[in-house]
C-alpha positions in Angstrom: 115.7 -3.2 -1.8 119.0 -5.3 -0.6 118.8 -2.7 2.5 115.2 -3.6 2.8 115.8 -7.5 2.6 118.8 -7.2 4.9 116.6 -5.7 7.6 113.4 -8.0 7.2 116.6 -11.1 7.5 118.2 -9.5 10.7 114.5 -9.2 12.6 113.4 -12.9 11.3 116.8 -14.1 12.2 117.5 -12.6 15.1 114.8 -15.0 17.3 116.3 -18.3 15.9 119.5 -16.8 17.6 117.8 -16.2 20.3 115.9 -19.7 20.5 119.5 -21.7 20.7 121.0 -19.7 23.5 119.6 -20.9 27.4 121.6 -20.1 30.5 123.3 -22.7 31.6 123.2 -21.5 35.4 121.9 -24.9 36.5 119.2 -28.2 36.0 117.2 -29.5 37.3 115.8 -33.2 36.7 113.9 -36.6 37.4 111.6 -38.7 36.2 107.6 -39.9 36.6 106.5 -42.5 37.8 103.3 -44.3 38.9 103.5 -45.4 42.3 102.8 -49.1 42.9 103.5 -50.0 38.9 106.8 -48.4 38.4 105.3 -47.5 35.3 106.6 -44.2 33.6 103.9 -41.5 33.8 104.7 -39.6 29.8 103.4 -36.2 29.2 102.9 -35.3 32.9 103.0 -31.4 33.0 106.0 -30.7 35.5 105.8 -26.5 37.2 108.8 -25.3 39.0 107.7 -22.6 41.5 109.3 -19.7 43.1 109.0 -21.1 47.3 108.5 -17.0 48.1 105.5 -16.8 46.2 104.3 -19.8 44.3 104.4 -18.0 41.4 105.8 -19.9 38.2 109.8 -20.1 36.9 109.6 -22.9 34.7 107.3 -25.3 33.1 107.5 -28.7 30.9 105.9 -31.7 30.6 107.6 -35.4 31.1 108.9 -37.5 28.0 108.4 -41.1 27.1 109.7 -42.0 29.9 108.1 -40.1 32.2 111.6 -38.4 32.1 111.9 -34.1 32.4 115.0 -31.7 32.4 114.7 -28.1 33.3 117.4 -25.4 31.8 118.3 -22.2 33.2 117.3 -22.2 36.7 119.3 -19.2 39.2 119.9 -20.3 42.5 117.4 -20.2 45.1 114.8 -22.3 46.8 112.0 -23.4 44.7 109.3 -26.0 45.0 108.5 -29.0 42.4 104.1 -29.4 41.5 103.7 -32.1 39.1 100.2 -32.8 37.9 99.0 -35.9 36.3 94.8 -36.8 35.3 93.6 -39.2 37.4 96.9 -39.1 40.1 96.8 -36.1 43.6 99.0 -33.7 43.0 102.8 -33.6 44.1 104.3 -30.6 45.4 108.1 -31.5 46.2 110.6 -28.6 47.8 113.8 -27.7 46.1 117.0 -26.5 46.4 119.9 -25.1 44.4 122.8 -24.0 45.8 124.9 -21.5 43.7 127.3 -24.5 43.1 124.8 -26.7 42.0 125.0 -27.2 37.8 122.7 -30.1 38.1 120.4 -31.7 40.6 118.8 -35.2 40.2 116.0 -35.5 42.0 115.5 -39.5 40.6 111.8 -40.7 40.7 109.5 -38.9 41.7 106.0 -41.3 42.0 102.2 -40.1 42.2 99.1 -41.9 44.1 96.1 -42.5 42.3 93.2 -40.5 43.6 91.8 -41.6 46.6 94.6 -41.6 48.5 94.7 -38.2 51.4 97.3 -36.1 50.7 97.9 -32.7 52.7 96.4 -30.0 51.1 98.7 -27.4 49.8 97.6 -24.2 48.9 98.8 -22.7 45.5 99.2 -19.2 44.7 100.1 -19.2 40.5 100.6 -22.6 39.3 98.2 -21.9 36.3 100.4 -22.6 33.0 99.8 -19.3 30.5 100.0 -22.2 27.4 101.1 -25.6 26.4 101.3 -27.5 23.4 99.9 -31.3 22.5 100.4 -32.7 19.5 97.4 -31.4 18.3 96.5 -28.2 20.3 97.7 -25.6 21.7 96.1 -24.2 24.9 95.9 -21.0 26.5 94.9 -19.9 30.1 93.1 -17.3 29.9 93.4 -15.8 33.5 97.0 -15.4 32.3 96.6 -12.9 30.1 94.6 -9.9 31.9 92.1 -7.9 30.1 90.2 -4.8 31.2 86.7 -5.6 33.1 83.7 -6.3 30.7 86.4 -7.0 27.7 85.0 -8.5 24.4 86.8 -11.9 23.5 88.7 -10.2 20.5 90.2 -8.2 22.8 91.8 -11.5 24.9 93.0 -12.9 21.5 95.0 -10.0 20.0 97.1 -10.5 23.9 98.0 -13.8 22.8 101.5 -14.8 21.5 101.0 -15.8 17.8 97.9 -14.7 17.3 96.8 -11.9 14.5 93.1 -10.7 14.7 92.3 -8.7 11.6 89.5 -5.6 10.8 87.2 -8.7 9.2 87.4 -11.0 11.9 90.0 -13.2 10.4 91.5 -15.0 12.6 95.6 -16.4 12.2 97.3 -18.1 14.4 101.5 -18.7 13.5 99.7 -17.5 10.2 97.7 -19.9 9.5 93.6 -19.0 9.1 91.6 -20.6 11.9 88.0 -21.9 9.8 85.1 -22.4 12.6 85.0 -21.7 16.7 83.4 -24.2 19.1 82.7 -23.3 22.6 83.2 -26.3 25.5 83.3 -28.7 22.2 80.2 -27.4 20.1 79.8 -25.7 17.1 78.2 -21.8 18.0 76.9 -19.4 15.6 77.6 -21.8 12.4 81.2 -20.6 11.0 80.7 -16.8 11.5 84.6 -16.4 13.4 83.7 -12.5 14.0 80.0 -12.8 15.2 81.7 -14.7 18.1 84.9 -12.9 18.8 82.6 -10.0 19.3 79.8 -10.5 21.3 81.8 -13.4 24.3 83.1 -11.4 26.9 86.3 -12.1 28.2 86.1 -12.9 31.4 84.0 -15.9 31.1 86.6 -18.0 29.5 88.7 -20.1 31.4 90.9 -22.0 27.8 91.2 -21.5 24.2 92.8 -24.1 22.0 94.1 -24.0 19.2 93.6 -27.1 17.5 95.0 -28.6 14.2 91.0 -30.5 14.1 90.9 -33.6 11.6 88.9 -34.6 9.3 85.3 -36.0 10.7 86.5 -39.0 9.2 89.7 -39.9 11.2 88.3 -38.6 14.6 85.5 -40.9 14.2 87.6 -43.7 13.6 91.3 -43.3 14.9 93.4 -43.0 11.9 95.0 -39.9 11.0 94.5 -39.0 7.1 96.8 -36.0 7.4 93.5 -33.7 6.7 93.5 -30.5 9.3 91.8 -27.5 10.0 92.3 -24.7 12.2 89.9 -24.3 15.1 89.3 -22.3 18.1 88.1 -24.7 21.2 86.7 -22.2 23.8 86.4 -23.7 27.7 83.6 -21.6 29.6 84.4 -20.9 33.0 82.5 -23.2 35.8 81.0 -20.3 37.9 79.8 -18.8 35.4 77.7 -21.7 33.7 73.9 -21.7 34.8 74.0 -17.6 34.9 72.2 -15.4 32.1 75.0 -12.9 31.0 75.5 -10.1 28.0 75.5 -6.4 27.7 73.1 -3.9 26.0 74.6 -0.8 24.7 73.7 2.8 22.3 75.3 6.1 21.4 74.7 9.0 19.5 76.9 11.5 18.1 77.6 14.0 16.0 76.9 13.4 12.0 73.5 12.1 13.2 75.6 9.3 13.7 74.6 6.3 15.8 75.1 2.3 17.3 73.6 0.3 19.3 74.2 -3.0 19.9 73.1 -6.5 22.7 73.1 -9.5 23.6 72.3 -12.1 26.0 74.1 -15.9 26.9 73.4 -18.8 28.8 75.8 -21.6 28.7 75.5 -24.7 31.2 76.8 -28.8 30.7 74.7 -29.6 27.9 73.1 -26.9 26.5 73.9 -23.0 24.7 71.2 -19.9 24.7 72.5 -17.0 22.6 70.5 -14.0 21.6 72.5 -10.8 19.5 71.0 -7.4 18.0 73.5 -4.7 16.6 72.7 -1.3 14.3 74.7 1.4 13.4 76.6 3.8 10.9 79.6 3.8 12.2 80.7 0.8 10.0 81.9 -1.3 13.1 79.0 -3.1 15.1 81.6 -3.1 18.2 82.7 0.7 18.2 80.6 1.0 21.5 83.1 -1.3 23.4 86.7 0.3 22.2 86.4 -0.9 18.6 88.2 2.0 16.3 86.0 2.8 12.9 88.1 0.9 10.4 89.0 2.2 7.3 86.8 -0.1 5.0 85.3 1.7 1.9 82.2 3.5 2.0 79.3 4.7 4.6 77.2 2.3 5.4 74.2 1.6 7.5 74.0 -2.0 8.8 71.8 -4.3 11.4 71.7 -7.5 12.4 69.8 -10.2 14.9 69.9 -13.4 15.7 69.6 -16.7 18.0 72.0 -19.9 19.0 70.8 -22.4 20.6 72.5 -26.1 21.6 70.8 -28.9 23.3 72.6 -32.5 24.5 69.1 -34.8 24.8 70.6 -37.9 26.6 73.9 -39.0 25.8 73.3 -39.6 22.2 71.5 -36.7 20.4 72.7 -33.3 20.0 71.0 -30.5 18.7 72.8 -27.3 17.5 71.0 -24.4 15.1 71.3 -20.6 14.9 69.3 -18.2 12.6 70.9 -15.2 11.7 69.2 -11.9 9.6 70.7 -9.1 8.5 70.9 -5.8 6.6 73.8 -2.9 5.0 72.6 -0.4 3.0 76.0 0.9 1.4 77.0 4.6 -0.5 80.4 4.6 -1.7 82.7 7.4 -3.7 85.3 6.0 -5.2 88.4 7.0 -7.9 90.8 4.9 -9.4 93.9 5.5 -11.5 94.3 2.0 -14.1 97.6 1.2 -16.0 97.0 -1.4 -18.6 99.8 -3.0 -20.2 100.2 -3.8 -23.6 102.9 -5.6 -26.1 103.9 -2.0 -27.7 102.4 0.6 -25.5 100.4 1.4 -22.1 96.6 2.4 -21.8 95.7 5.0 -18.9 92.2 4.5 -17.8 91.0 7.1 -15.2 87.5 6.4 -13.5 85.4 8.2 -10.6 82.1 6.8 -9.5 79.6 6.8 -7.3 77.4 3.3 -5.4 75.1 2.5 -3.5 73.8 -1.0 -2.8 70.7 -2.3 -0.1 71.6 -5.5 0.9 69.6 -8.3 2.9 70.5 -12.1 4.3 68.4 -14.4 6.5 70.6 -17.8 7.2 69.5 -20.6 9.3 72.1 -23.6 10.3 70.5 -26.3 11.8 72.8 -29.6 13.0 71.8 -33.1 14.4 74.4 -35.7 16.0 73.1 -39.4 16.8 75.2 -41.7 18.6 73.4 -45.2 19.7 76.0 -46.7 20.5 79.8 -46.2 20.9 80.3 -48.4 17.3 77.5 -45.9 15.5 77.4 -42.4 14.3 74.7 -40.5 12.5 75.0 -36.7 11.6 73.1 -33.9 9.7 73.3 -30.6 8.4 71.1 -27.9 7.1 72.0 -24.6 5.7 69.5 -22.2 4.3 70.1 -18.4 3.3 68.1 -15.9 1.2 70.0 -12.8 -0.3 68.0 -9.7 -1.8 69.3 -6.5 -3.1 69.5 -4.0 -5.6 72.3 -1.2 -6.4 72.8 1.4 -8.2 76.2 2.7 -10.0 77.4 6.1 -11.9 80.6 6.4 -13.5 82.3 8.8 -16.0 85.7 8.2 -17.3 88.3 8.8 -19.5 91.7 6.8 -21.6 94.7 8.1 -22.2 97.3 6.6 -24.4 100.8 6.1 -23.6 101.8 9.8 -24.9 98.6 11.5 -22.5 96.0 11.8 -25.7 92.7 11.8 -25.1 91.2 8.0 -26.5 87.3 8.2 -25.1 85.3 9.2 -22.7 82.2 9.0 -21.1 79.2 8.1 -18.5 77.8 4.9 -17.1 74.5 4.2 -15.1 74.1 0.5 -14.2 70.9 -0.2 -12.2 70.7 -4.1 -10.7 68.0 -6.3 -8.3 68.2 -9.7 -7.3 67.5 -12.1 -5.5 69.1 -15.6 -4.5 67.6 -18.4 -2.2 70.3 -21.4 -2.0 69.8 -25.1 0.0 72.7 -27.3 1.6 71.7 -30.3 3.6 74.9 -33.4 4.7 73.9 -36.4 5.9 76.6 -38.9 7.5 77.1 -41.9 8.7 79.7 -44.2 9.8 80.3 -47.2 11.4 83.3 -48.7 13.6 83.2 -52.6 13.3 84.2 -55.3 16.2 86.7 -56.3 14.4 90.2 -53.0 15.5 90.6 -50.5 12.7 88.1 -51.7 10.2 85.6 -49.3 9.6 83.2 -47.6 6.9 81.5 -43.8 6.6 78.8 -43.0 3.6 78.5 -39.1 3.4 75.7 -37.4 0.6 75.3 -33.5 0.2 72.4 -32.2 -1.9 72.9 -28.1 -2.7 70.6 -26.0 -4.8 71.2 -22.5 -5.5 69.0 -19.7 -7.7 69.7 -16.5 -8.6 67.5 -14.3 -10.1 68.6 -10.7 -11.0 67.2 -7.5 -13.4 69.0 -4.7 -14.2 69.2 -1.5 -16.5 72.4 -0.4 -18.3 72.6 3.2 -19.8 75.9 4.9 -21.2 77.1 6.9 -23.2 80.1 6.3 -25.0 82.2 8.9 -27.2 86.0 7.5 -28.8 88.9 9.7 -30.8 89.0 8.4 -34.1 92.5 8.5 -35.4 91.7 11.9 -37.6 90.6 13.5 -34.8 86.7 12.5 -34.6 84.5 12.3 -32.5 82.2 9.3 -32.5 79.2 8.5 -30.4 78.4 5.2 -28.8 74.4 5.3 -26.3 73.5 2.0 -24.9 70.2 2.0 -23.2 68.9 -2.3 -22.7 66.8 -3.8 -19.7 68.0 -7.3 -19.3 67.2 -10.1 -17.0 69.4 -13.2 -16.3 68.3 -16.8 -14.3 70.4 -19.2 -13.3 70.4 -22.0 -10.6 72.7 -24.5 -9.5 72.3 -28.2 -8.2 75.0 -30.0 -6.7 74.3 -34.0 -6.0 77.1 -35.8 -4.7 78.6 -38.8 -2.5 81.1 -40.0 -0.7 82.0 -43.5 0.4 85.3 -44.2 2.8 86.2 -48.2 4.2 89.5 -48.2 6.3 91.2 -52.0 7.1 94.5 -52.7 8.9 96.8 -54.6 6.5 99.5 -54.4 8.5 100.8 -53.9 12.4 99.8 -50.2 12.9 99.2 -50.0 9.1 95.8 -49.3 7.2 94.6 -49.5 4.0 92.3 -46.9 3.1 89.3 -46.6 -0.2 87.7 -43.9 -0.8 85.3 -43.0 -4.4 83.3 -40.0 -4.8 81.1 -39.1 -7.5 79.6 -35.7 -8.2 77.2 -34.9 -10.4 77.1 -30.9 -10.9 73.8 -29.2 -13.0 73.9 -25.9 -14.1 71.8 -23.6 -16.3 71.8 -19.9 -16.8 69.2 -17.1 -18.8 69.8 -14.3 -20.3 67.2 -12.0 -21.9 68.3 -8.5 -23.1 66.0 -5.7 -25.1 67.1 -2.7 -26.3 65.3 0.5 -25.4 62.9 1.6 -28.6 62.3 6.1 -28.3 59.2 5.6 -30.3 57.5 3.3 -27.7 59.0 4.6 -25.1 59.8 0.7 -23.6 61.9 -2.2 -23.7 60.5 -4.2 -26.4 63.8 -4.4 -28.8 65.1 -8.3 -28.5 68.7 -8.2 -28.9 69.9 -11.8 -30.1 73.2 -11.5 -29.7 73.2 -10.8 -25.8 71.0 -13.2 -25.4 70.6 -16.7 -24.5 70.0 -20.2 -22.7 73.0 -22.1 -21.8 73.2 -25.3 -19.4 75.6 -27.3 -18.3 76.1 -31.0 -17.0 79.3 -32.0 -15.2 79.9 -35.4 -13.6 82.9 -36.2 -11.9 84.5 -39.4 -10.4 87.0 -38.5 -7.6 89.1 -42.2 -6.1 91.7 -42.8 -3.6 93.6 -45.7 -2.3 95.8 -44.9 0.2 98.0 -46.8 2.9 98.8 -44.6 6.6 100.1 -45.6 9.2 101.0 -43.9 12.7 103.4 -44.4 15.0 104.3 -43.1 18.6 106.3 -39.8 17.0 105.6 -40.0 13.6 102.0 -40.5 11.0 101.9 -40.9 7.5 100.1 -41.9 4.2 100.7 -42.3 0.6 98.5 -42.9 -2.0 97.5 -42.4 -5.6 94.2 -41.0 -6.5 92.4 -40.5 -10.0 89.8 -37.8 -11.2 87.3 -38.5 -14.1 85.2 -35.6 -15.6 82.9 -35.2 -17.7 81.7 -32.2 -19.8 78.4 -31.3 -21.4 77.5 -28.2 -22.6 74.7 -26.7 -24.3 74.2 -23.6 -25.8 71.0 -22.3 -27.4 72.0 -22.2 -31.5 74.9 -23.8 -31.0 76.2 -27.3 -31.6 76.8 -28.9 -27.8 79.9 -29.5 -26.8 81.5 -32.6 -24.6 85.0 -32.6 -22.5 86.7 -34.5 -21.2 89.5 -34.9 -18.5 91.7 -37.7 -16.9 93.8 -37.0 -14.3 96.3 -40.0 -11.5 98.1 -38.3 -9.3 100.1 -39.0 -5.8 98.8 -37.4 -2.9 100.6 -37.8 0.7 101.5 -36.8 3.9 103.8 -36.6 6.7 104.3 -36.0 9.9 106.9 -35.9 12.9 107.1 -35.2 17.1 110.7 -34.0 17.7 109.3 -33.7 21.2 106.3 -32.8 22.3 106.5 -29.3 21.6 108.4 -29.6 18.1 106.7 -30.9 15.2 107.4 -31.0 11.5 104.4 -31.8 8.8 104.5 -32.5 5.3 101.9 -33.3 2.4 100.8 -32.4 -1.3 97.4 -32.7 -2.6 96.4 -32.4 -6.0 92.8 -30.4 -6.6 90.6 -29.9 -9.8 89.2 -26.4 -9.7 86.1 -26.4 -12.1 84.8 -23.4 -14.5 82.2 -21.7 -12.9 78.7 -20.6 -14.8 79.7 -17.0 -15.6 82.9 -18.3 -17.6 81.5 -20.6 -19.6 78.1 -18.8 -21.1 79.3 -17.7 -24.0 76.6 -13.9 -23.9 79.0 -11.0 -23.9 78.0 -8.9 -20.9 78.6 -5.1 -22.0 77.4 -3.6 -18.3 80.8 -1.8 -19.2 81.4 -0.5 -22.6 85.0 -0.6 -22.4 85.6 -3.8 -21.1 83.5 -6.4 -22.6 83.5 -10.0 -21.1 82.9 -13.3 -23.1 82.2 -16.5 -21.7 83.7 -19.5 -22.9 82.2 -22.8 -23.2 85.4 -24.7 -24.6 87.0 -23.7 -21.3 88.2 -27.2 -19.0 89.1 -27.9 -15.7 92.2 -26.2 -13.8 94.2 -28.7 -12.0 96.4 -27.2 -8.5 99.7 -29.3 -7.6 100.1 -28.4 -4.0 102.9 -28.9 -1.6 103.1 -28.1 1.8 105.9 -27.9 4.6 105.2 -26.7 8.7 107.3 -26.6 11.4 106.2 -25.9 15.1 108.4 -25.4 17.8 107.4 -24.1 21.5 109.8 -24.4 24.6 107.6 -24.7 27.2 110.8 -23.1 29.4 110.6 -19.7 28.1 107.8 -20.1 26.4 110.0 -18.8 23.0 107.4 -19.9 20.2 108.4 -20.8 16.5 106.5 -21.2 13.3 107.7 -21.5 9.4 104.9 -22.7 7.4 106.4 -22.8 3.3 103.9 -23.7 0.3 104.2 -23.9 -3.0 101.4 -24.5 -6.0 101.4 -24.5 -8.9 99.0 -24.6 -11.7 97.9 -26.2 -15.4 95.7 -25.4 -17.4 94.4 -22.3 -14.9 91.2 -20.6 -16.3 93.2 -16.9 -17.3 91.1 -14.0 -18.9 92.9 -12.9 -22.3 92.8 -9.3 -23.2 92.2 -7.7 -26.7 92.8 -4.1 -27.1 91.8 -1.6 -30.0 93.0 1.5 -31.0 90.3 3.2 -29.1 91.0 2.0 -26.1 88.1 -0.5 -25.6 89.2 -3.8 -24.0 87.0 -7.7 -24.7 88.2 -10.5 -22.4 87.2 -13.8 -22.3 89.1 -16.4 -20.0 91.3 -19.7 -21.5 93.2 -22.1 -19.9 96.8 -21.4 -20.4 99.7 -23.0 -18.2 102.9 -21.1 -16.7 101.4 -20.3 -13.5 102.4 -20.5 -10.0 102.9 -19.1 -6.6 105.4 -19.6 -3.3 105.0 -18.4 -0.3 107.3 -18.8 3.2 105.9 -17.3 6.5 107.8 -17.1 9.9 106.2 -16.3 12.9 108.1 -15.9 16.1 107.1 -15.1 19.7 109.3 -14.5 23.1 108.0 -13.6 26.1 109.6 -10.7 28.5 109.5 -12.5 31.7 109.4 -9.8 34.0 107.0 -8.1 32.1 104.2 -10.7 31.2 104.6 -10.1 27.9 106.2 -11.0 24.4 107.4 -9.8 21.5 105.7 -11.4 18.8 106.9 -11.2 15.0 105.5 -12.1 11.6 107.3 -12.0 8.1 106.0 -13.5 5.2 108.4 -14.0 1.7 105.7 -14.4 -0.9 106.4 -14.7 -5.4 103.4 -15.3 -7.4 103.8 -15.7 -11.5 101.0 -15.0 -13.4 100.1 -15.9 -17.3 98.1 -14.5 -19.6 97.8 -13.4 -23.1 97.4 -10.0 -23.9 96.6 -8.7 -27.8 97.4 -12.2 -28.5 100.7 -12.2 -27.4 102.0 -14.9 -24.6 102.4 -12.6 -21.2 104.1 -13.3 -18.0 103.9 -10.8 -14.4 106.1 -11.6 -11.2 105.3 -10.3 -8.3 107.3 -10.2 -4.9 106.6 -9.6 -1.7 107.9 -9.4 1.8 105.6 -8.7 4.5 107.2 -7.6 8.5 105.0 -7.0 11.2 105.9 -6.7 14.9 104.1 -5.7 18.1 103.8 -6.4 21.5 101.4 -5.7 24.1 102.0 -5.2 27.8 99.5 -4.7 31.2 100.2 -4.2 34.7 97.8 -5.6 37.0 94.7 -3.6 35.6 96.3 0.1 36.0 96.5 0.4 32.3 97.4 -2.1 29.5 99.1 -0.9 25.7 99.9 -2.3 22.5 102.5 -1.4 19.9 102.3 -2.6 16.2 104.6 -1.8 13.3 104.5 -3.0 9.6 106.5 -3.2 6.5 105.3 -4.1 3.3 108.0 -4.3 0.0 106.3 -5.2 -3.8 108.4 -5.5 -6.6 106.2 -6.3 -10.1 107.8 -7.6 -13.5 106.2 -7.6 -16.6 107.5 -9.6 -19.5 105.9 -7.5 -22.5 106.9 -4.1 -21.0 109.5 -3.8 -18.7 109.8 -0.5 -18.9 106.3 -0.8 -16.8 108.0 -2.9 -13.9 107.3 -0.9 -10.6 108.3 -1.3 -7.2 106.5 0.4 -4.0 106.5 0.8 -0.4 104.1 0.9 2.7 104.7 0.9 6.6 102.1 1.3 9.4 102.9 1.8 12.8 99.3 1.6 15.3 99.1 2.4 19.5 96.9 1.8 22.2 96.6 2.0 25.6 94.2 2.6 28.1 94.6 4.0 31.6 92.6 3.4 34.7 92.0 6.2 36.9 90.8 6.9 40.0 87.0 6.9 40.9 86.2 4.8 37.5 87.3 6.7 35.1 89.4 6.0 32.3 90.9 7.2 29.2 91.6 4.9 25.7 93.3 6.5 22.9 94.5 4.4 19.5 97.0 5.8 16.9 97.4 4.4 13.5 100.1 6.2 10.8 100.1 4.7 7.6 102.5 5.9 4.0 102.2 5.0 0.9 105.4 4.8 -1.8 105.4 4.0 -5.3 101.3 4.6 -6.4 100.4 6.5 -8.9 100.4 10.4 -9.1 97.5 11.4 -6.1 97.6 7.8 -4.3 101.0 8.4 -2.6 99.2 9.6 0.7 100.3 8.9 4.9 97.6 8.9 7.3 97.3 9.4 10.6 94.2 8.2 12.8 93.6 9.4 16.0 90.4 7.6 18.2 90.1 7.5 22.1 87.2 7.9 24.5 86.6 8.8 28.2 84.7 6.5 29.9 83.6 6.9 34.1 81.8 2.9 35.4 79.2 3.1 37.0 76.6 0.8 39.2 79.5 -1.4 41.0 80.8 -2.2 37.3 77.7 -3.0 35.8 76.9 0.3 33.7 79.7 2.2 32.0 79.2 5.8 30.4 81.7 6.8 27.2 82.0 10.2 25.3 84.0 8.4 21.9 86.1 10.1 19.2 86.6 8.7 15.7 89.2 10.4 13.4 90.0 13.5 15.5 92.4 15.0 13.2 89.7 14.0 10.4 92.3 12.6 8.4 90.8 8.9 7.4 91.3 7.6 3.9 91.2 4.5 2.2 93.5 3.5 -0.8 94.3 0.1 -2.0 96.7 -0.8 -4.6 95.6 -4.4 -6.9 98.4 -5.5 -9.7 97.0 -7.7 -12.4 98.6 -10.3 -15.2 98.2 -7.0 -17.7 97.8 -4.1 -15.5 98.0 -2.3 -12.5 95.2 -0.2 -10.4 95.0 2.4 -7.1 91.4 3.0 -6.0 90.8 5.6 -3.0 87.3 5.2 -1.6 85.5 7.6 0.4 85.4 6.9 4.4 83.8 8.3 7.4 85.3 10.3 9.0 85.6 12.5 12.3 82.5 12.4 14.4 81.8 12.5 18.5 79.2 10.1 20.1 77.8 9.8 23.8 77.5 6.4 24.5 75.5 4.6 27.7 76.6 0.3 28.1 74.7 -1.5 31.1 76.3 -5.4 32.0 73.7 -8.4 32.4 75.9 -10.5 34.5 75.2 -12.8 37.8 77.1 -12.7 41.1 80.1 -15.7 40.9 79.8 -18.9 42.2 
């Protein structure tokens, strides 16, 4: 372990050491001012260009007083290119001699627009990446992609950006929550849908924004709330045009895939259609994406439409509709080690599961601005989910001495429907007195669920004397639940001192939940389910009324902002269970809330915050009726549960060197959970387990994430590293004894991408993962395990419109249960021929050429370790044809 930590520290700290190492050959400094008033122009963009070809040598921003300084400049002839919004650009020759250590350009005056200056052609003055207070912006054209590539491909080339197979996007380790196109919502919050349908060559800029809350954006008073958001700006030349693609393919093993999309963007209007169907577990397979290592085999389809329209300057409308279906078949084998105070049980299972699901979703957003002082927004979300599943399992349980304890088989079938409706209305108003604002929000939610299922099992238990005890279950059950939430939010702000604001917030919430479960045993005499089972049936009703209040003082300076306040949370819970007395619970907490942000420069920022978040128990945890769908794992509800409370502190630091384009990010998060809702477990001598949620203290977690990106300018690429240290301490009860589990993890990734014009490009990524698990009850069960990964992908353009793509992935698991320590090598690729002036593409794909694909995962619980292996899609070949819909560029 010490060697691994040493290697991780070296990889992590090397970029920090190189961060401080700047070439001191020469410096160029100056001051940007307004020509007529001689006032400084802060944040003006300064680009130093090579005189011979006008390509970029360095870049920076002017400071508060208009001053700038560029370090590490080698002798030679340059052009200084200065831009500022509303002013004419300035181009000034700069000559640096070998003997020069400092070149002071003095005051550089910019003229307001309207003055006729000589036009100068700049071959390449576009800055690849810029950073302002809340925005990190990338120039899409700087990061070359293949013609007809998707946005997902472009994102993977950006420094500090990670795109997971499930569509999750992270920038410097922080997850992106929303994607906007030209500042407008696009396909709701379905990020994967956006990045796998928009072409990369239509994107002008990609902005990663620490988006303030809606309240802060309207009032201009920062409340410290942030949401990582991507905003895509569309090239003006690609607007007012229809573009998209249609693709279809068929292959061996009866594999098929097809997808299509059609889009049109203009100033103030967006229109998009999508559709796809496939049985290769990946809707973007035809665009070059490899089949993921997701478990099971699935056949999926989806279709949808999105429309956005600005009506005048007052109205903005947005709506989308999506429908999708998924049919999944899965074969699973698992090995679980249950860790008890005095012994260990081993549970091995094999299962076959199938599921068929359908979903329809409608999202609407209406924004009305009657004037600059008022804003009204209305949002609606409706979804309807339905599906059915069938699961068959066989199992065996062994004692710590590997003696058979029990065995059996289970068969569960279910069918369900779940409609859901959520409506949100928000009104905000600015008063004529500066700093006085008021906003009100009303949120109404109604969720329903109906579930019908059959539970059949044959279970055999080995008694101490060696005899076998049989237990057969054959039951039919009906479950119905409903959840209604009504919530209001009132916020008022006003100035109290110069640059200091008072914010008062009040949020009442009413939650009403009902649940019914009726179970019937099978009657062999009548061949029907007509024996009502009282012990597995009941009705449940829960009402929760909470009041949240906050009084907060905030201030905003030129380089800093902070807020500190006092919050109170009051919750009253009223539970009624059929056949039991009423239960009333009350909770009252008072806690501080604070944030602080400081900008050392326009490119180096520090942010700290603390907050508290209540966590209410869900309906399944409260309903006191046994769930015996797995007779070896009976789950009970607990109507006496109290809300948990999470105390969370966060420290974040971001730095960007605009000259070298090096970036560094670190985020430290610590959470302590009081009254955490944990699962207490009891095991008997026959290997059966009963679990019930309880409240318990002693759980906390800490996570440190560091992301480095340092470019290799000559290669026009960057090396990206991501280092994570985490520790999670979980608490629980096992057979009546307190149990604590500590899980320490280290993750290290390293990767880079390289493109050589349009001839070829490739990407390399390597990762290592280490986990150390420690148990308080049985230290002999402590374990360490490792996993490693390596991937390579590359594309080469050949003459006559041919191209070759290949991807290799390797994973190695160690320290798992017997039979699960496997190394996996995946080879995927295609040969393609471009036709019809790059408007069509013919491909021959291969997925998993070596036929080695597998899926293995490890889960570490409070009192168990489980390894799971699932069936996956293996080798197949496919031929596909793609046609690209696009108009001529303007």
